MARSE-452532 format. One record per residue (C-alpha): y negated, z, x; residue in three letters. Coordinates in nm, 3 decimals, padded with zeros to 5 digits. Example, Ala and Ser with C-alpha at 12.3 -4.5 7.8 and 13.67 -1.06 7.14 Angstrom:
# residues 2
((00.450 00.780 01.230) 'ALA'),
((00.106 00.714 01.367) 'SER'),
***
This chain:
# residues 292
((00.321 -01.365 -02.209) 'MET'),
((00.503 -01.589 -01.971) 'ASN'),
((00.871 -01.646 -01.918) 'SER'),
((00.839 -01.466 -01.555) 'ASN'),
((00.644 -01.182 -01.714) 'THR'),
((00.891 -01.154 -02.023) 'GLU'),
((01.192 -01.101 -01.803) 'THR'),
((01.079 -00.922 -01.535) 'ALA'),
((00.980 -00.621 -01.840) 'GLU'),
((01.388 -00.653 -01.969) 'LYS'),
((01.451 -00.545 -01.630) 'VAL'),
((01.218 -00.261 -01.610) 'ASN'),
((01.334 -00.125 -01.937) 'THR'),
((01.647 -00.197 -01.856) 'HIS'),
((01.652 00.037 -01.562) 'TYR'),
((01.450 00.295 -01.707) 'ARG'),
((01.713 00.354 -01.977) 'ASP'),
((01.989 00.341 -01.756) 'SER'),
((01.859 00.629 -01.594) 'LEU'),
((01.765 00.803 -01.869) 'LEU'),
((02.068 00.794 -01.986) 'SER'),
((02.279 00.919 -01.715) 'ILE'),
((02.487 01.167 -01.854) 'LYS'),
((02.623 01.359 -01.540) 'ASN'),
((02.257 01.392 -01.300) 'LEU'),
((02.293 01.705 -01.148) 'PRO'),
((02.114 02.018 -01.316) 'SER'),
((01.922 02.258 -01.184) 'VAL'),
((02.109 02.457 -00.937) 'PRO'),
((02.198 02.822 -01.000) 'LEU'),
((02.096 02.899 -00.700) 'ILE'),
((01.738 02.799 -00.777) 'MET'),
((01.733 02.901 -01.128) 'MET'),
((01.828 03.241 -00.986) 'GLU'),
((01.535 03.285 -00.695) 'VAL'),
((01.316 03.149 -00.955) 'THR'),
((01.347 03.420 -01.154) 'LYS'),
((01.330 03.709 -00.914) 'MET'),
((01.008 03.569 -00.755) 'LEU'),
((00.894 03.629 -01.100) 'SER'),
((00.954 04.006 -01.043) 'SER'),
((00.665 04.255 -00.869) 'TYR'),
((00.976 04.412 -00.770) 'LYS'),
((01.199 04.230 -00.626) 'THR'),
((01.244 04.324 -00.257) 'SER'),
((01.333 04.079 00.066) 'ALA'),
((01.677 04.267 00.156) 'ASN'),
((01.783 04.178 -00.281) 'GLU'),
((01.633 03.727 -00.222) 'LEU'),
((01.802 03.776 00.130) 'GLY'),
((02.127 03.879 -00.111) 'ARG'),
((02.112 03.606 -00.343) 'VAL'),
((02.065 03.319 -00.074) 'ILE'),
((02.275 03.478 00.161) 'SER'),
((02.567 03.336 -00.123) 'ARG'),
((02.496 02.988 -00.036) 'ASP'),
((02.534 02.959 00.375) 'GLN'),
((02.456 02.579 00.389) 'ALA'),
((02.150 02.676 00.223) 'LEU'),
((02.059 02.974 00.506) 'VAL'),
((02.161 02.759 00.744) 'ALA'),
((01.900 02.488 00.612) 'LYS'),
((01.590 02.758 00.550) 'ILE'),
((01.638 02.870 00.936) 'LEU'),
((01.696 02.479 01.118) 'SER'),
((01.316 02.478 00.910) 'VAL'),
((01.170 02.804 00.996) 'ALA'),
((01.293 02.682 01.377) 'ASN'),
((01.109 02.336 01.376) 'SER'),
((00.897 02.331 01.645) 'PRO'),
((00.635 02.135 01.376) 'LEU'),
((00.668 02.445 01.183) 'TYR'),
((00.445 02.623 01.429) 'GLY'),
((00.651 03.009 01.367) 'LEU'),
((00.529 03.205 01.687) 'PRO'),
((00.851 03.369 01.707) 'ARG'),
((01.260 03.231 01.661) 'ARG'),
((01.397 03.352 01.312) 'VAL'),
((01.750 03.439 01.290) 'SER'),
((01.786 03.588 01.000) 'THR'),
((01.709 03.507 00.616) 'ILE'),
((01.541 03.862 00.540) 'GLU'),
((01.334 03.776 00.845) 'PHE'),
((01.272 03.405 00.700) 'ALA'),
((01.098 03.558 00.372) 'ILE'),
((00.920 03.862 00.572) 'VAL'),
((00.755 03.539 00.776) 'ILE'),
((00.747 03.319 00.500) 'LEU'),
((00.657 03.491 00.230) 'GLY'),
((00.840 03.474 -00.132) 'PHE'),
((00.631 03.191 -00.266) 'ASP'),
((00.718 02.983 00.047) 'HIS'),
((01.114 03.034 00.027) 'ILE'),
((01.065 02.963 -00.303) 'LYS'),
((00.939 02.570 -00.247) 'ASN'),
((01.207 02.601 00.028) 'ILE'),
((01.513 02.664 -00.172) 'VAL'),
((01.322 02.446 -00.467) 'ILE'),
((01.356 02.172 -00.255) 'ALA'),
((01.644 02.213 -00.030) 'LEU'),
((01.845 02.277 -00.415) 'SER'),
((01.736 01.963 -00.541) 'MET'),
((01.841 01.769 -00.203) 'ILE'),
((02.184 01.886 -00.236) 'GLU'),
((02.231 01.846 -00.570) 'ALA'),
((02.330 01.483 -00.422) 'PHE'),
((02.591 01.509 -00.209) 'LYS'),
((02.580 01.122 -00.186) 'ASN'),
((02.872 00.944 00.054) 'LYS'),
((02.793 00.754 00.312) 'ASP'),
((02.810 00.368 00.315) 'ASP'),
((02.661 00.121 00.550) 'LYS'),
((02.341 00.143 00.366) 'ASN'),
((02.309 00.490 00.353) 'TRP'),
((02.320 00.806 00.563) 'SER'),
((02.331 01.137 00.467) 'ARG'),
((02.221 01.285 00.781) 'LYS'),
((01.850 01.043 00.859) 'LYS'),
((01.829 01.100 00.517) 'TYR'),
((01.780 01.422 00.534) 'TRP'),
((01.648 01.428 00.894) 'GLN'),
((01.343 01.225 00.805) 'HIS'),
((01.262 01.437 00.498) 'SER'),
((01.290 01.713 00.658) 'VAL'),
((01.059 01.593 00.964) 'LEU'),
((00.798 01.451 00.633) 'THR'),
((00.831 01.786 00.506) 'ALA'),
((00.713 01.990 00.790) 'VAL'),
((00.493 01.708 00.951) 'ALA'),
((00.306 01.722 00.554) 'ALA'),
((00.263 02.135 00.591) 'LYS'),
((00.186 02.129 00.953) 'ARG'),
((-00.114 01.895 00.852) 'ILE'),
((-00.162 02.040 00.565) 'ALA'),
((-00.268 02.436 00.773) 'ASP'),
((-00.440 02.204 01.008) 'ASP'),
((-00.661 02.048 00.744) 'LEU'),
((-00.703 02.451 00.603) 'GLY'),
((-00.582 02.333 00.237) 'ILE'),
((-00.447 02.614 00.064) 'ILE'),
((-00.101 02.500 -00.056) 'LYS'),
((00.044 02.385 00.276) 'SER'),
((00.390 02.499 00.087) 'GLY'),
((00.351 02.266 -00.201) 'GLU'),
((00.266 01.999 00.050) 'ALA'),
((00.600 02.047 00.203) 'PHE'),
((00.805 02.093 -00.100) 'THR'),
((00.639 01.796 -00.179) 'ALA'),
((00.746 01.596 00.171) 'GLY'),
((01.053 01.752 00.187) 'LEU'),
((01.165 01.545 -00.138) 'LEU'),
((00.915 01.218 -00.151) 'HIS'),
((01.233 01.043 -00.072) 'ASP'),
((01.481 01.189 -00.330) 'LEU'),
((01.444 00.855 -00.597) 'GLY'),
((01.651 00.677 -00.244) 'ILE'),
((01.953 00.903 -00.320) 'SER'),
((01.906 00.852 -00.695) 'VAL'),
((01.941 00.506 -00.673) 'ILE'),
((02.206 00.518 -00.439) 'GLN'),
((02.446 00.729 -00.551) 'ARG'),
((02.405 00.622 -00.911) 'TYR'),
((02.301 00.253 -00.861) 'PHE'),
((02.487 00.186 -00.611) 'ASN'),
((02.575 -00.218 -00.627) 'PRO'),
((02.170 -00.296 -00.705) 'GLU'),
((02.088 -00.042 -00.391) 'PHE'),
((02.314 -00.296 -00.143) 'ALA'),
((02.125 -00.577 -00.281) 'ARG'),
((01.805 -00.426 -00.205) 'ILE'),
((01.909 -00.308 00.119) 'SER'),
((02.065 -00.640 00.174) 'LYS'),
((01.740 -00.817 00.125) 'MET'),
((01.497 -00.575 00.338) 'VAL'),
((01.754 -00.620 00.629) 'ARG'),
((01.691 -00.957 00.586) 'GLU'),
((01.372 -00.952 00.625) 'GLY'),
((01.207 -01.088 00.255) 'GLN'),
((01.060 -00.785 00.162) 'MET'),
((00.945 -00.435 00.194) 'SER'),
((01.188 -00.211 -00.011) 'TYR'),
((00.881 -00.086 -00.205) 'LEU'),
((00.878 -00.484 -00.282) 'GLN'),
((01.330 -00.536 -00.287) 'ALA'),
((01.374 -00.219 -00.539) 'GLU'),
((01.062 -00.350 -00.799) 'GLU'),
((01.226 -00.701 -00.795) 'LYS'),
((01.605 -00.555 -00.835) 'VAL'),
((01.518 -00.290 -01.053) 'LEU'),
((01.188 -00.322 -01.159) 'GLY'),
((01.151 00.058 -01.070) 'ILE'),
((01.065 00.232 -00.779) 'THR'),
((01.234 00.513 -00.577) 'HIS'),
((00.869 00.717 -00.648) 'ALA'),
((00.891 00.643 -01.017) 'GLU'),
((01.245 00.821 -01.007) 'VAL'),
((01.152 01.091 -00.786) 'GLY'),
((00.844 01.210 -01.028) 'LYS'),
((01.104 01.137 -01.333) 'TYR'),
((01.434 01.378 -01.173) 'LEU'),
((01.110 01.625 -01.077) 'LEU'),
((00.975 01.620 -01.438) 'GLU'),
((01.373 01.663 -01.606) 'ARG'),
((01.369 02.035 -01.424) 'TRP'),
((01.040 02.095 -01.541) 'ASN'),
((00.895 02.127 -01.192) 'LEU'),
((00.501 02.076 -01.186) 'PRO'),
((00.319 01.773 -01.256) 'GLN'),
((00.122 01.775 -00.903) 'SER'),
((00.439 01.741 -00.739) 'LEU'),
((00.586 01.518 -00.969) 'GLY'),
((00.230 01.274 -00.890) 'ASP'),
((00.287 01.348 -00.526) 'ALA'),
((00.578 01.164 -00.449) 'VAL'),
((00.515 00.890 -00.696) 'PHE'),
((00.213 00.850 -00.507) 'PHE'),
((00.305 00.934 -00.216) 'HIS'),
((00.342 00.536 -00.105) 'HIS'),
((-00.007 00.444 -00.224) 'LYS'),
((-00.251 00.827 -00.232) 'PRO'),
((-00.599 00.653 -00.304) 'SER'),
((-00.456 00.510 -00.635) 'ALA'),
((-00.394 00.883 -00.759) 'ALA'),
((-00.690 00.995 -01.028) 'THR'),
((-00.516 01.395 -00.999) 'ASP'),
((-00.338 01.488 -00.727) 'ASN'),
((-00.447 01.302 -00.445) 'ASN'),
((-00.471 01.606 -00.161) 'ILE'),
((-00.109 01.658 -00.147) 'ILE'),
((-00.035 01.269 -00.169) 'ALA'),
((-00.240 01.164 00.056) 'ALA'),
((-00.109 01.471 00.327) 'ILE'),
((00.296 01.362 00.238) 'VAL'),
((00.181 01.001 00.330) 'HIS'),
((00.022 01.063 00.628) 'LEU'),
((00.316 01.226 00.747) 'ALA'),
((00.578 01.003 00.614) 'ASP'),
((00.361 00.697 00.807) 'PHE'),
((00.365 00.966 01.155) 'MET'),
((00.720 00.966 01.104) 'THR'),
((00.785 00.603 01.100) 'GLN'),
((00.563 00.577 01.370) 'ARG'),
((00.627 00.903 01.599) 'TYR'),
((01.004 00.893 01.475) 'HIS'),
((01.222 00.572 01.593) 'ASP'),
((01.513 00.644 01.370) 'SER'),
((01.533 00.262 01.182) 'ASN'),
((01.541 00.318 00.824) 'LEU'),
((01.515 00.039 00.637) 'LEU'),
((01.281 00.227 00.364) 'TRP'),
((01.007 00.280 00.638) 'ASP'),
((01.056 -00.098 00.781) 'LEU'),
((00.642 -00.184 00.762) 'ASN'),
((00.549 00.112 00.616) 'TYR'),
((00.123 00.067 00.536) 'GLU'),
((-00.109 00.345 00.599) 'LEU'),
((-00.303 00.349 00.327) 'ASP'),
((-00.699 00.369 00.427) 'PRO'),
((-00.795 00.564 00.180) 'GLY'),
((-00.633 00.921 00.316) 'VAL'),
((-00.952 00.930 00.508) 'ILE'),
((-01.218 01.003 00.204) 'GLN'),
((-00.932 01.159 00.107) 'ILE'),
((-00.859 01.410 00.356) 'LEU'),
((-01.232 01.397 00.538) 'ASN'),
((-01.110 01.246 00.798) 'LEU'),
((-01.406 01.101 00.929) 'GLY'),
((-01.360 00.706 00.960) 'ASP'),
((-01.041 00.518 01.125) 'GLU'),
((-01.106 00.647 01.516) 'ASP'),
((-01.146 00.946 01.453) 'TYR'),
((-00.828 00.945 01.203) 'LEU'),
((-00.624 00.749 01.473) 'GLN'),
((-00.704 00.974 01.755) 'LYS'),
((-00.616 01.262 01.492) 'TYR'),
((-00.297 01.110 01.489) 'MET'),
((-00.228 01.054 01.812) 'GLU'),
((-00.254 01.454 01.866) 'THR'),
((00.054 01.523 01.636) 'TYR'),
((00.247 01.258 01.874) 'GLN'),
((00.356 01.519 02.124) 'GLN'),
((00.504 01.754 01.848) 'LEU'),
((00.650 01.470 01.692) 'PHE'),
((00.867 01.421 02.001) 'LYS'),
((00.973 01.778 02.077) 'ASN'),
((01.057 01.812 01.686) 'GLN'),
((01.256 01.513 01.721) 'ILE'),
((01.410 01.627 02.129) 'ASP'),
((01.508 01.997 01.950) 'THR'),
((01.568 01.939 01.608) 'PHE'),
((01.742 01.647 01.616) 'PHE'),
((01.954 01.684 01.886) 'ILE'),
***
């Protein structure tokens, strides 16, 4: 083993150990546990669930904004949490609450390298696009695609909050055009935000399929299991970068994994390009009505 390899492994081990040793990493949000427990009982009604969720009005506002987004594709406006529960269904409301609770657990402060608003917008745009793609392709687990889409970059917020000096170095390297965001994370930390996100989902006992989707969202063709949701999130993430000029550092030079063609049965490269173009107007409507 040469000295460069040994150094890289030491860096990798150091930050993995640091991540494991974080004492104030947010615990599972109370509302997430309560909703999950309620939905384990067939006796729970939409009104009862609505009352619990309504205790967190910020969460209610986010659920309604998601439900009313153009890419989500609901035929009528959703104005109350009870109606959202009825029209979306218990399982999908659970997925939304889990994902939004996890994002809310990391209330990172804005700085020159981080915008909570842009992070939130990008996460939601990827999530609703992932669900729409899953629905269009007849994938049964469209709710899981939404959740994975919303959480795909959760690891970035963890790095920004708990490894802020390193996050600043990573951002500087990307801004200066030295390398991609993933390459900069590997060089500075020895781990990527995808690995951090998977670790956090495992720590909160969420399904392995979600962790795999988050871990492989940049390269779904590398996944041996659960690659369909990973491929959907990857495609949604790529289209978000393609159709939404949000100047996000972590999406600069985003490369499409051609493996999604086979994983999602999208024919060939020409068909994939035409398929993505059918989403362009939907993205424009989403951006015009949701982000302004």
